[in-house]
C-alpha positions in Angstrom: 0.2 -0.1 -0.1 2.9 2.2 1.0 4.6 1.4 -2.5 1.4 2.5 -4.6 1.1 5.3 -2.9 4.9 6.6 -3.6 4.5 5.7 -7.2 1.3 7.3 -7.5 2.8 10.7 -5.7 5.5 10.6 -8.4 3.7 10.0 -11.5 1.3 13.2 -10.2 5.0 15.1 -9.6 5.9 13.8 -13.1 2.6 15.3 -14.8 2.7 18.1 -13.1 6.2 19.4 -13.9 5.7 18.4 -17.6 2.7 20.4 -17.9 4.4 23.1 -16.5 7.8 22.8 -18.8 5.1 23.0 -21.7 5.0 25.9 -22.4 8.7 27.4 -22.2 9.7 24.3 -24.6 7.2 25.4 -27.0 8.3 28.4 -26.8 11.8 28.1 -26.7 11.7 25.8 -29.8 9.6 27.9 -31.6 12.2 31.1 -31.2 14.7 28.5 -32.3 13.4 27.6 -35.4 11.8 31.3 -36.2 12.8 32.0 -39.9 15.6 34.7 -39.9 15.7 37.3 -42.5 18.2 39.5 -44.5 17.0 43.5 -44.6 18.0 46.1 -46.2 17.4 49.6 -45.1 15.3 52.2 -47.2 17.6 55.4 -47.5 17.4 58.7 -49.3 19.5 59.9 -51.9 19.6 60.5 -55.9 19.1 58.1 -58.8 20.3 58.8 -62.4 18.2 56.0 -65.0 20.0 55.2 -67.9 20.3 53.3 -71.6 23.5 51.8 -72.1 24.2 50.1 -75.3 27.7 49.9 -77.7 28.8 51.7 -80.7 31.9 52.8 -82.6 34.2 55.8 -83.2 33.9 57.6 -86.3 35.4 61.0 -87.5 33.2 63.5 -88.5 33.5 63.3 -92.0 35.6 60.9 -93.8 37.3 62.6 -97.1 38.2 60.0 -99.6 41.4 61.9 -101.7 41.3 59.9 -105.4 43.7 60.5 -108.2 41.7 62.4 -111.6 44.7 61.0 -113.9 46.7 57.9 -114.7 50.8 57.5 -114.1 53.5 56.1 -111.5 53.3 57.2 -108.0 56.8 59.7 -108.4 56.8 61.1 -104.9 55.1 60.4 -101.3 55.4 63.6 -99.0 53.0 62.0 -96.0 52.8 59.3 -93.8 50.0 57.7 -91.6 48.4 59.5 -88.8 50.2 63.2 -90.5 48.5 66.0 -89.8 48.0 68.1 -92.8 46.9 71.7 -93.8 44.6 72.7 -96.9 46.7 72.3 -100.3 49.3 70.6 -98.8 50.9 68.5 -101.2 50.6 64.9 -100.5 52.2 63.0 -103.5 52.8 63.5 -107.2 52.5 62.0 -110.1 55.1 61.3 -113.0 53.8 64.2 -115.2 56.2 63.9 -118.3 52.9 62.5 -120.4 50.8 65.2 -119.1 54.1 68.1 -119.5 54.5 67.2 -123.6 50.5 67.2 -124.0 50.2 70.8 -122.3 53.1 71.8 -124.7 51.4 70.2 -127.8 48.2 72.3 -126.8 49.8 75.3 -126.3 51.4 75.2 -129.5 48.7 74.2 -131.1 47.1 77.9 -129.6 49.6 79.6 -131.3 48.8 78.2 -134.8 45.6 79.0 -134.6 46.4 82.6 -133.7 48.9 82.8 -136.8 47.1 81.2 -138.8 43.7 83.7 -138.0 46.6 86.8 -139.0 47.0 85.2 -142.1 43.5 85.2 -142.8 43.2 88.6 -141.8 45.8 89.7 -143.6 44.4 88.1 -147.2 41.0 89.4 -145.9 42.5 92.8 -146.2 43.8 92.4 -149.9 40.2 91.1 -150.9 38.2 94.0 -149.2 40.8 96.4 -150.9 40.6 94.7 -154.6 36.5 94.8 -153.8 37.1 98.0 -153.0 39.0 98.9 -156.2 36.3 97.1 -158.4 33.9 99.5 -156.7 35.4 102.4 -157.6 36.4 101.4 -161.1 32.9 100.5 -162.1 31.1 103.9 -160.7 33.2 105.0 -163.1 32.4 103.2 -166.2 30.7 100.3 -165.9 32.7 98.5 -168.5 35.7 98.4 -166.9 35.0 95.4 -164.9 32.2 92.7 -166.0 29.5 91.5 -163.4 30.9 88.1 -163.1 34.4 89.6 -162.0 32.9 91.2 -159.1 30.9 88.6 -158.0 34.4 86.6 -157.4 35.6 90.0 -155.5 32.3 90.4 -153.4 32.4 86.0 -152.5 36.4 86.2 -152.0 35.4 88.7 -149.3 33.0 87.3 -147.7 34.5 83.5 -147.8 37.7 84.8 -146.2 35.4 86.6 -143.1 33.7 83.3 -142.5 37.4 81.9 -142.2 38.3 84.0 -139.8 35.2 83.2 -138.0 35.9 79.6 -138.4 39.6 80.2 -137.2 38.9 82.3 -134.1 36.5 78.9 -133.1 38.9 76.8 -133.4 41.1 79.2 -131.1 38.9 78.9 -128.9 38.6 74.8 -129.0 42.7 75.1 -128.8 42.6 77.2 -125.7 39.7 74.6 -124.1 42.1 71.7 -125.1 45.0 73.7 -123.8 43.0 74.1 -120.3 42.1 70.8 -120.2 46.2 69.5 -120.7 47.1 72.4 -118.0 44.1 71.1 -115.4 45.5 67.4 -116.3 49.0 68.6 -115.3 47.4 70.1 -112.0 46.1 66.8 -111.5 49.3 65.4 -111.2 50.5 66.8 -107.8 47.7 65.8 -105.1 47.4 68.2 -102.6 44.9 68.1 -99.3 41.4 70.0 -100.0 41.3 71.2 -95.9 43.0 70.4 -93.1 43.3 67.3 -91.3 44.4 63.9 -90.4 45.4 61.3 -92.8 43.8 58.0 -90.9 44.9 56.0 -94.2 47.0 55.7 -96.8 46.0 53.4 -100.2 49.4 53.6 -102.2 53.0 53.2 -102.0 55.8 55.2 -103.6 56.4 53.4 -107.7 53.0 52.5 -107.6 51.0 52.7 -111.1 47.3 54.4 -110.8 45.0 53.5 -113.2 42.3 56.3 -113.6 40.5 55.5 -117.1 37.7 53.2 -115.3 37.4 54.5 -111.3 39.0 57.0 -109.9 41.7 54.7 -107.0 41.6 56.1 -103.7 45.0 57.3 -102.5 44.6 58.4 -98.9 41.5 59.3 -96.5 41.3 62.3 -94.8 39.9 63.4 -91.2 39.3 66.6 -90.9 38.9 68.7 -87.3 39.6 65.0 -85.7 40.9 67.0 -82.7 38.2 69.3 -82.5 34.8 66.5 -82.7 34.4 62.7 -83.2 31.4 60.9 -83.7 30.2 57.8 -81.9 27.4 56.0 -83.7 25.1 53.8 -81.5 22.6 51.6 -82.7 19.4 51.7 -79.7 16.6 49.4 -79.3 13.4 51.2 -80.4 11.8 50.7 -76.8 14.6 53.1 -75.8 14.3 55.6 -78.7 11.2 58.1 -76.5 13.4 58.3 -73.6 17.0 59.0 -75.4 14.9 61.9 -77.3 13.9 63.4 -73.8 17.4 63.3 -72.8 18.3 65.2 -75.8 15.8 67.4 -75.4 16.6 68.1 -71.8 20.4 68.7 -73.4 21.6 65.7 -70.9 25.2 64.6 -71.3 26.2 61.2 -72.6 29.1 58.9 -70.9 31.1 56.2 -72.4 34.6 54.7 -71.9 36.6 52.7 -74.6 39.0 49.3 -74.2 42.2 51.9 -74.6 41.3 54.0 -72.2 39.6 52.0 -68.9 40.1 54.4 -66.4 39.2 57.5 -68.9 35.1 58.2 -69.1 34.6 60.7 -71.7 31.3 62.9 -71.9 29.5 63.9 -75.0 26.1 65.1 -75.9 23.5 63.5 -78.2 24.2 65.3 -81.9 21.0 63.5 -84.0 18.9 60.7 -83.7 18.3 59.4 -87.3 15.2 58.2 -88.7 16.8 55.0 -90.7 15.9 52.4 -88.6 17.4 49.0 -88.8 15.8 45.6 -88.2 17.5 42.1 -87.7 15.8 39.6 -86.4 12.8 41.4 -85.7 14.7 43.8 -83.6 14.5 47.4 -84.9 17.2 49.9 -83.7 18.0 53.4 -84.8 21.2 54.9 -85.3 21.7 57.9 -82.4 25.3 60.2 -82.8 26.9 60.9 -79.7 29.3 64.3 -80.5 32.4 64.5 -78.4 35.8 66.5 -78.0 38.7 65.1 -78.7 41.6 67.7 -78.2 44.2 64.4 -76.8 43.3 62.2 -80.0 42.8 59.7 -77.7 39.4 58.4 -79.5 40.4 56.9 -82.8 38.3 55.9 -85.7 37.3 52.3 -85.4 37.1 51.9 -81.6 34.7 50.5 -79.7 32.5 52.6 -77.1 30.6 51.6 -73.7 27.5 54.4 -74.0 25.4 55.0 -71.2 22.5 57.7 -71.8 21.5 59.4 -68.8 18.0 59.8 -69.5 16.6 60.9 -66.1 17.7 61.5 -62.5 15.9 62.4 -59.5 17.7 64.3 -56.2 16.9 63.6 -52.6 14.5 61.3 -52.6 13.2 57.9 -51.1 15.2 55.3 -52.6 14.1 51.6 -52.2 17.0 48.6 -53.0 15.8 46.8 -56.3 16.8 43.5 -54.4 13.4 44.2 -51.5 11.1 44.3 -54.9 12.3 41.3 -56.2 11.8 39.5 -53.4 8.6 36.8 -53.1 8.4 35.2 -49.6 7.0 31.6 -49.5 2.9 31.5 -48.4 3.9 29.8 -44.9 6.0 33.1 -43.9 3.5 35.5 -44.7 0.4 36.6 -42.7 -3.3 35.3 -44.0 -4.3 38.6 -44.7 -1.2 38.5 -47.6 -2.2 35.2 -48.8 -3.7 36.9 -51.8 -1.2 38.8 -53.0 1.1 35.8 -53.3 -1.8 33.7 -54.9 -2.6 36.7 -57.2 1.4 36.5 -58.1 1.1 32.3 -59.3 -2.0 33.2 -61.0 -0.1 36.2 -63.1 2.8 33.0 -63.8 0.8 31.2 -65.2 -0.9 33.5 -67.4 2.7 34.9 -68.0 3.2 30.8 -69.0 -0.2 30.8 -71.4 -0.1 33.3 -74.3 -3.0 35.3 -73.3 -0.8 38.2 -73.2 -1.3 37.6 -77.0 -5.4 38.1 -76.8 -5.3 40.6 -74.7 -6.5 44.5 -76.0 -4.3 47.0 -76.8 -5.7 48.9 -73.7 -5.6 46.2 -71.5 -2.2 45.8 -72.0 -1.5 49.4 -71.7 -3.2 49.3 -68.6 -1.0 46.3 -67.3 2.1 48.0 -68.2 1.1 50.9 -66.3 0.3 48.8 -63.5 4.2 47.3 -63.2 4.9 50.1 -61.2 2.9 49.3 -58.6 4.7 46.6 -56.3 5.0 45.1 -52.7 7.9 45.2 -50.4 7.8 43.1 -47.5 8.6 44.0 -44.0 8.7 41.5 -40.3 5.5 41.5 -38.2 6.1 39.7 -35.3 7.1 35.8 -36.7 5.4 36.6 -40.0 6.4 38.9 -43.2 3.4 41.5 -43.7 3.5 43.4 -47.3 3.6 47.2 -48.0 2.2 48.5 -51.4 4.3 51.0 -53.2 4.7 52.6 -56.5 8.0 53.0 -58.2 9.3 55.7 -60.5 12.5 55.9 -62.4 15.4 53.5 -61.3 19.6 52.5 -61.8 21.0 49.7 -61.1 20.5 49.8 -57.0 17.8 51.4 -56.3 14.1 52.8 -57.3 12.5 55.8 -56.4 9.5 55.3 -54.2 6.6 57.5 -55.7 4.2 56.5 -52.5 3.9 54.3 -50.0 3.6 53.8 -46.0 7.8 53.8 -45.7 10.0 55.6 -43.5 14.0 56.4 -44.0 15.5 53.6 -42.5 12.9 50.6 -42.5 14.4 47.4 -43.1 12.9 45.4 -46.0 13.3 41.5 -46.4 15.3 40.7 -49.5 15.9 36.8 -48.4 15.9 34.0 -46.2 19.2 33.3 -44.2 20.5 30.0 -44.4 20.6 27.9 -41.6 24.1 27.9 -39.5 
């Protein structure tokens, strides 16, 4: 009897002790297994929205210098990358044939002028003979017959016509002389304007043949130190923002591989209307103008370009990682379960082709709603959604246009892995 009593009391003590220890143990395990979250803070600062692309550095103008006459290259006076001034002699073609042609044309002009003197002398003689015949006939009509008078008159008229022919021949000979003189001048290749020789396509002793096609000798880039262009292909979806940046006079920054530590600054020169379509992707050429006083930017370089299309200063910023976070439904309070269920429905709709069946107005409204997002904050052991509306963004932050957020508030971005 006594043993039974002791066992009963012991069992009762154990039961009471277990009941008293259950709640603390349960709370301990709950706190121990509570999920821990990595968070980021809402801050204030500036955001610069950019459009990135790549392009090629090109001179403002490339002047191809050719040859109008044929012949071997007698002398070369310039090398690659040499700066030249307008009128400077670049090369010289063997001019012996053109010198001979010039002398021949000059002799033809002299011959034509001498011929006209001879004809004028004969004309004067014929005119004098006609005047004597008229005088004699006026004294007595029987002295000279009508036939003889006709001969005198027609002889004078024929010589007058020969003078007109000789004058035309002089003009023809002078034109040939001008042509020969021009061809002779073409044997000296000169710079049409100031610039830098960026390409030389000939060598000393090379023979040029200009009968069928003008041979290219040099490529000259005028004002290469003053200005250079960067040609960029921009996607059609970004052209609207690029045009707004151009209207606002925003600067463009770019780098080249040759000088990775230097950032070059330029301006949008023009947005060209000639589109280019490749594999259903439409792009438009955008030309950027930049100074090049140090000649660091060389034609053909690849440029990595950032167009600053918009900016905000001293605004509330949400880290982009917080906007990308979507928790599991078991970590979210019941009031916000519908948000996650709606997200799953949207994902299923995206996986199907329902967007193609929606009207343009519906798609436009959907695009407007993309800026309406949710971020997540801790509320006890669960997560609570906070509705926000975002504005412009960069690689790290997005502008908070509206929402129940304050500077310094912690936003959840991921679940911490267990230690």
